[in-house]
N, C-alpha and C positions, 0 to 999 in steps of 0.2 A: 268591564275591565278585561283586557286579555290577558290570557296566562301563558308564560313559556312553557309550562310542561304541557299543554294541549298542544304546541307547536311540535315541540319535541315527539310527543307521541304520534301526532300525524306524520312527521317526517320519518318516522321508524316504523310505521303502520302497527303501532302496538295498541292493544287493548288492555283493559284493567285486568284481565285474566292474565297477561302476560308480566304484569306488577308483583311486586312483593307487597307483603301485609303493611309495611311501613309506608311506602308509596301510596298506598290505597287510603290509609288512613290519614295521611297527610292530605290527599286530594278532598277526601270527605270532609276534613276539618275546613279547607278552604270554600268549599260548596256551602256548608252550614253559615259561614261568617257571611258569604255573599247573600244568602237569603236573608239575614238579619240587615244587612245594608239595604237591600230591595225593600223590605219593610220600612225602614227609616225613609228612604227616598219617597215612599207614597204618603209619608206624612209630612213631607217638605223638608226633612232632615238631611245634612251632610254628614259625612265623616271627615276627620283631620288627616294631615299629611302623615302623623305619626301612625295612625291605624293603616293607611295606605302601604306606609313601609313596613309594617309588620306582615301583611298581608304578602308583599313582594318577597319578603325574606322568607316566608313558608314557602312560595310560588320555588323561590331558588332552593330551597331545600329539596322539595319533590323532584326539581330537576335533577339534583344531585344522586337522588335515589334511581332515578332510573338511568342515567349515564353508569351507574355502578352495576345495575343490571346487564347494560349494554357492554361495557368493556372492564367489568371486574375490578376497577381500581376505586378503592376506598375513597370518598369524598365527604360526607358527613361523619362528624364526630359522635353524634348522638344517633339513638333510634328512634327519637321521638320529634315531632314538629317543634321548631324553635318557641311560636306562641300558640298555645292552645286555644280553641273556640272560646273557652268561658274568659280567660284573660282578655281576649280581644273585645269581645261583647261587652265585657264589664267596662271596659275603656270607654266603647262606643256610648255606653249608657250613662257614663260619668259626665263625657262631653257634652252630651244632648239632655241633660237632667231628665233623662226618661222616668226614673223613679218619682220625680217630683211631679212631673206631668200626669202620671198615671195615677197618683194619690189624690191631685187635683181634680182629674175627672172623675174617679171615684166618688168623692165628697160631694160633688157639684150634680152628678146624675149617674146613678149605678146603672143605667140601661145604655150608656153613652161610654161604657169602658170597652177597650180594645184588648184582645188577648189572642194568643197563638198557641197552637199545639205543638210541643216538642216532637210527639211521634209522628205526625203529620208531616213535621220538616223533614224527619230522618225518613220517611217514607219517599217524601219527593225527592231527597238527595239520592236514594238507592234507586228509585224509579229513573230518574235523570241520567245516573250512570248505566243503566240497563238499556234505556233508550238511546243514548249515544254509541252504545256497542251494539246497535242493531237488533236489540232483543224486543220485538213488537208482539210476537206470538209465543206464548209462554206457559207451559204445562204448570200444575200445581207443584210438581215436583221440582221444577225448574225454578219455580220462584221462591222455593225455599233456600236455592243458593245465590240468587240475584238479589233477592231483599228479604231477610229472615223477619224485618217487623212487619212488612206488608203480609208476609205468610201467615204470620201468628194472627193478624187481624182477621185476614179472609178465613182461615181455619176455625178460628173461634166463633166467627159470625156466620159459617157456612150452613145453609138450609138447601137439603133437595127442593128440586124443581121450584127454584126462585132465582130472581136476579141477584147474582153474586159479584163481588167486585170492592173497589176502592175507587172514591172520587176524590181529589186532593185538588189543591190551589192549581197545580200546573199538570196534572196528568188523569187521566182515566184508565184504570185498570179494570176491565169488564169481561166476565165469563160470556163467550161467545158460543163454546160448545162445552160438553160435560167437562171439567176439570182443565179445560183450554181456555187462556185470559188473551185479551187483546190489549196492548199498551197503545195509547194515543196520547199526543201532546195536545192540550188545550191552548 
């Protein structure tokens, strides 16, 4: 799905650093929802027109936040994205009877259950933003600002004279020099 906020940012040469916290949170919400949709697609499931409509509403809201930054005119009545991630993912789950399927999978074969790590999804989203903004060579201090979640994981598990970093579904963030990490997209 193409998003209007991406096009708007490209047209005005904006990066996430140029945006306010509300716009960044709105973008992160859209990206988290997109990850859930991609996981569903891998399972052969689709989302309804209602879900797509809510995502487009969030996209429109983010565009409003960006335009407020550009021209200073108030567009959004609230500081929060219209549809939060939990609400949309819950609707997706209900529409696709995910909970029932997961229970059935669990009862049939414990080894066949599929799970996802919310911390991993958050790290993927944060690294995606960093990658889009051209941050591919990142110091440990910069990582703290770009992805607090990834920083916490790296810091908590850091070992001297060892291979340090994170491998997620979509990215590799590996230490290539002491306290310097290289971000690559898979």
